N, C-alpha and C positions, 0 to 999 in steps of 0.2 A: 854413315853405316856400308857394310856390302850383300850385295847381294848375289847371291845365286843362283846362275839360272838354270832349266828343264833338264841337261843334259851333264852338268857340275856330279863328277862321281859322288858327293855329300848326297846330293841331291837326290839318283839313282840309291845308295845308300837305304836313306831315311825311305825310301818308297819303299825299298826289299824288307824292309823293317816293319812296315805297316801291314804290307798284304800276308806278310807271316800274322802278326799279330792279333788282323781278321780271321785266318784258321784259326788262331786257336781260341778265340771270340765265340767260335763256330761257324762260323759261315765261309761253310771249303767253299761252296760255289765262288763266294766272293773274293776269294782269297784268291782262286788260280786264274780267273779274270784279272784279276791285278796282278798277277807273275804275269798273262800273257801278257798286256801292255806293257812292262817292262822289259822284255829280255830284247827286240829290238833293239833300244834305246840300249838298252845293257851292251850287244854284242858292237852297237854299232859304234859305240866310245873307243870301249875294254878291249872290242878282239874275241874272234868266237869264242878262240880254247883260254881265254882267262878263268883262275878260277872262283870271280863270282859268277858272273856269263855263265859257267856249266851247276852254281851253285844255284842261279836261279832257271834251269833250266831241267835243274833237279827235284826242287820245289813245285816248281809250277806240274810235273807230272808229280810228286806226292798228291796235292789239292783238288787236284781230276780226278783223279784213284780213290779220292775220299771220298769227295765232291757225288761220285756213281752210287757207290757204298752208302750214301747218307741220303735217306727220306727227306723230298723237301716235303717244309714245316712251315706252313703258312697262321693268318691268328687270325681269326674270321671278327672283325671289330662292330663288328653291325648288329 
């Protein structure tokens, strides 16, 4: 069995996909945070100008804007 590390490009791609699906599922703030967490390792591993690093920056901006315009929805379960 081969195990990929946290900085492996396939792992970073998976994190990107999960962040994107999180936003599409309605959690814009969670997606923005996931992209913010992903940006540093993506830039460190692939480089500042790599297309995937630029895509993460773009997605981060998109979901931050979406989170700002979407009201915070809380469900009171008491």
